[in-house]
N, C-alpha and C positions, 0 to 999 in steps of 0.2 A: 367171173364176169357173167352178168345176166344175158340170157338168151331170150329171144321173142318166142313165146309159145303160140299166141293167137293175136290177130289184129283185125280191125274193121275201121271203116270210115263211115262216119255218121251221114246219112242221107237226108233225114228229117227228124224233127222233134214233134211229138203229138202235142196237141193244144193245151193238155193238163199236166205236161212234165214239169213245168217250173214250180207248180204247187208241191209235187212230189219231191223235187229237189230240195226245197225248203225243209221237208221232213226227213232228208237224208236217204230217200229211196229212189233207185235209178233201175228202170226195166229196160233191158236190152231185148230186141227182138229182130231177127232177120226176115227179110221178104221171102214168100209172100206172108201176110199176117192178116187176121180179121180186122176190119176197120175199128171195131170197138177197142181192141188192144192197141191200135195205132194211136189212139188218142192219149194214151198214157205212156208210150214207149219212145225210147231211143231207137230209131229204125235205121237199119244197115242192111247190106246185101251179102255179107259174109256167110258161107255155109260151109267152112272147113272145120276140121277137127283141130283141137290144139295139138302141138307136136308131142305133147305128154299131158296127163291129166293135170289140171291145175290144182294146187295145194296151198294150204295155210303156209305163209312165209313168201309166196310169190307176190309180185307187184302189179299194179294196174295203173296205167296213165289214162286219166279220163278228164276232159275238159281242162287240160294244163295242170292237173293236180296229181301227184303220185301218191298212190294209196297202197297200203300193205293189206293183203288178204289175211284176215285172222281166223276165218272158219270157212270151210267149203261144205255145202250140204251134199247128201248122198246122190242126188240127182242133177246136180248143177253141171257136171262134165257131159253127161248124156244130153241134156237139154241144150247146152252150148253147142254140141256137135250136130244134133239133129235139126234144131230150130234156130240156132243163133240166139237162143233165149237164156238169159240169166237175170236174176234180180240181185242187185247189190244194195246192201244197207251200209251206208257210210256214217261212221261216228255214232252209231246207234247200239251201244252194248246191251241195252235192255230188250231189244227185239229178238224174239225167239228165232232160231236158225231153222228156216223152212227147207225142205229137201231140195229144191231148185234154186236155192239162194246161196249168196256168200256175204260174209260180214267183213267189212274193210275199215281201216281207220287211216287218217291222215291229217295234215295240218288244217285243211279247209274242206268244206263240201264243194265238190266241183259244180260248175255251171257250163256243161258242154254245149257246142253250137254245131249246126249243120256244116259239114266239110272237115271238122275236126276228127282226130284218130282217137281209137280206143286200142290200147296195146297191153297185153297181159305178158310178163316176163318172169323168168326164174332161173335158178342156177342149173 
């Protein structure tokens, strides 16, 4: 049975996030953050470390869509813990894996809204 590793509630979406969502890019960032980054980010207030490092094979619930984490960059866990920050590329296999990013796949590209939850779970 999967156990929750990390979760957050979305406080707000930056004004340019919808364009990024269409391209399969989701930028999560915890408060406080520079306003320039807030324009492109899914903003939340969680500043907790995952209960264990997130890894390929874990799942993420985002915008009502369950995603499978396929690859996790070397700095993704550090950034998630320290800044509440991670970049998620969904259904974008051609995207190079950046150190602070994860690549995920699922049935659809999510369209998260303010007030919805983000949950990362694993075995």
